[in-house]
N, C-alpha and C positions, 0 to 999 in steps of 0.2 A: 410403614414409613410415610412421612408426609410428602406431598409433591414438592419439586423444586420451586424456589421462590422467583427464579428468573425465567422470563418467558423465552429467553434464548435457548434454553434447554428443552423447552416443551414445544415451541413453535418458531424457531429462528428464522428471521427474515434474511434471505441471501443478499439482499441489498445493503445489509447493516455495514459491512466493512467498506463498501463503496461510499456509502454516505459519510462514514467517519473520515475516509481518506480525502474526499473532495472538500468537506467542511474544514478540515485541518490543514489543507494545502499539501497534503503528502501525495502528490501525483504530478504528472506532467503530460503535455501532449507534443507529439512529433507530427508536423505537417508533411504530407507526401503529395507533391505536385508532380506533373509529368517530367519536369526538369530536376527534381530533387535527387541528388546522388546518394550512394550508400554511405560515403564518408560524411556527408551532412547528417544523415540519419544516426550514424554512430556518435557523432559529435553532440547532437541533441540529447541522445540517450545518456551520455556521460554527464552532461550538465545536470539532467533531471536527477539521475541517480546519486550525484554528489550532494544534493539537497534533501532527498527524502530518505527515510529509514527503510531497510529491508524488512520485509514481513512475511517471509516465505513460510514460517511456521507459527506465526503469531495467532492465527485463528485456532489452530489446534491447541496451543498453549492456553489461550483464553477459555476454551471449552473445558480443558482439563482443570483449570483453576476453579471454574464454577461447579464442576462436579465434585472436586475436593472439598470446597466450602460447604456444599449441600450435605455431603456424606459425613463430614465432621459435625455438622449441626445435628445429624441424625444419631450421633454417638459412636460412630465407627472409629476404630483406632487407626493410625497411619499405616502399619503393615497391611491391614485389611484393604484400605483404600488404595494402597499401591498395587495390590493384586487385581483389584477390580477396575482401576482407572488406567494404570500403566501396564497391566499384564506382567507384573514383576513376579519372578519365581525364585529369585535369589537376592540376597542382602535384605531379607525381611527381619533380621535380628542382628545384634551385635555379636561378632565372633567371640567365642570364649577364650580364656587365656591359653588353654591347651591348644586351640587352633591357631592362635596367633604364633605361639612358639613353633608349631609344626611348619608353618608356611613362611617364616621369616628366616632369611639366611643368617649365618653367623656373621658375615661381614657387615650386613645392615645393622645388626644388633650392636656390634662393636662401634660402628660409626655413631649411632645414637648415644651410646654410653659415653663416648668421648665428648659429645656436644654437651651433655648435662653435667659431666664431671667438672667442667670448667666453671660451673655456677656454685661450687662449693657444697653440693648436696651429699648426704650420706648414700651408702649403697642401696638401702632399702628405698629411699626417696627417688633415687634414679631408676630403679626397677619399676616402681609404680608409675612414674612418668612415661617411661618407655612403653609399657603395656597399655597405658591409656591412649597414648598416641597411635600405636599400632591398631588398637581395637576401635578407635574413633569414640566420639562422644554420643553417637546414635547410630542406628542401622542405616545403611545406604538407602534402603527403600523409604525410610521415614525422612531422610534428608531431601530426597527427591520431591516428596509431597510437600515439605515445608518450603523449598526453594520455588516450587510452582507458584505458590501464593505470593511470595515476594516479588517474583518476576512480573506476575499480574498486576500488582500494585504499582510497580515502576512503569509498567506499560500504560496503565490508566493515567498516572501522573504526567508522563510525556504527552499523552493524547490531550489531556485537559489544557496543558500549556500551549499546545499547537492550535487547539480550538479557540483559545483566547486570543492568540496572535498567530494567524495561519502562516505556514511556511510558504515561501515563494521559490519554486523551482525554475519557472519561466514565465513571461508576462501573460500569455494567453490563458493558461490554466489558472493563474492567480486571478485574472480578471473575471473568469468564470466562477471561481470560488466566491469572490465578493458578491457577484451577481446572484448566485443560487442561495447564498446564506440569508439574503434579505427577503427572498420570496416566501410567501406572498404578501408579507406585512409591509414592505416598503411602499412609499408613495409613488405615483406614476412618474413624478419628476426624478426621483431617486433611481427607479428602475431604468428609466431612459438613459440617465447619466452612466450607470453601471454597464448598461448594454453598449453605450457608446464607447466605453473603455474596452470592452470585448472586441468590438469592431476595430478600434485603433490597434489593439494588440495583434489581431489577425492580419491587419494591413502592414504592421511593422514586420511580422514574421515572413510574410509573403515577399516583402521588399527585400529582406535579407537574403532569401533563397534565390530571388530573381536576380539581385545584384551579383551574386556569385556565379549565376548561369550566364549573365550577359553584362558586358563591361558598362553599358549605358542604360540607365533607366529613364526614358524620355518624360514620363509623366508621373506624378505622385498618385494619380488615379488608376494607373495601369495594373498594379498588383491587385487591387480591389476588383477591377473589371475582369481580370483574369481568373479570380477566385470565384466570381459569380457566373462566369460563362464557360469554364472548362471543368473537366473532371478532376477531382482531387479528393484526398481523404485525410482522416486524423487517426493516429495510433496512440491510444492512451497508455501511459506507463504508471503502473502503481508499484508499491513496494514488493508485492508478491508476483509481479509480471516477470516471467523468465525470458531469456534471450530466444529460445525457440518460439515462444508465443509471439514475441515481437516480430521475428523474422517471418512467421506465418501471417501476421496481420499486414505487414508491409507487402508481402507477396499477393495477398488477397486484394489489397487496394490497387496495386499496380495492374493486376489481371483485370479488374473491373475498369480501370482507366483505359486499357486497351480493347475492351470488349466492343464489338461492332453490332449494329443493328442487323437483323436477318436479311433485309433487303438491300443493303448498300453499305457503303463506307461509314466510318464513325463521323458524327456530326457534333457541332458545338451546341451545348444545351442553352436554352433560353430561360429556363427556370430551374428550380432545384432538381438535382440529379436523384432519382429514386433508387439509388444502389448503395448508399453509405449514409446511415442514419445520422452520425454525428456532424459531418460536413453539411448535410441537408439542414440540420437544425440551425447551424450558424449562418447558412445562406439566407434561411427564412428570417432570422433575427436581423441581419444586415438589411434586408429588403424592407422589413417593417420599420426600421429606423429612418428609412427615406421618406416615410409618410408622416402625417401628423396625428394619426390615431393612436393615442396612448393605450388604449385597451388592446390593440393589436400587438404592440410591443410587449405588454405583459403576457398576452397569451403565447406568443412565440417564445418568450423567455421561459415560461412554465413548461412548454413542450420541449424546449432544449434541456432543461433540468431533468425531465422524465427520460429523455433519450440517453443522456450521460448516466443516469442511475441504473439503467438496464444494460449497460455496456458489458459487464461481467456475468449477467445472469441469463442473457438471451441465448 
């Protein structure tokens, strides 16, 4: 047998689905500050999930589709492929006429006969149609192999559409998608502009959460200063992220926000907090924007992209 033609079957990169999700906008971010409530987190999750597609089994379906394509190219028939890929032990062939008669109730056969009799068919024609309908046009295992390929093609078409025009679930993740898609080819001016959009989206999200916590927001700079000086975290939400996973991530962030130094009470951080890689990356990006060093902005943007691509594989 020749080796598979796709590298994903030989040496798949675990970051591939994260890259596809971020580049297509099929993701979102939930900000967790010390004042963020569970209701605000639930609201953010609902908004994100309403915009992105669920992908709980897509990775498995994609791998199955690639295996099917490879084995068909090697000359194997669909029942054999169904046994090898899907571990099918039944439905490998169409049932015989005798099997159909044995397992079909008299009432079901009478019902079908009545449906076809209204078409003006002869008795023999009706019988042939009934048995063809009950037997099916192909074995169930063969149908599962065929449908896997079709589902994979539809998945790729939807992905290509979203890669052309990224989905927007909420402003911060969308701004990061635009920033990451242009790296490292964009000019320094474009990188700074896109990084500025990320900063503005972060500021806007922080202001919304802070406004809900406090009736009066005295300064437009306060949310940004709070983000840079206090402990906070980000919870990424992808199509395959489950509710237990999100709850565990939120609990982890809140535990880290409450953590105390060994020799005293918790203190305000004056620099990036080395406990949560995603918020650290955005803090570093915002701080780089405050200066005039274009190379520093590009370096922090690349570092941020690396941090987000590792979020599901670390």
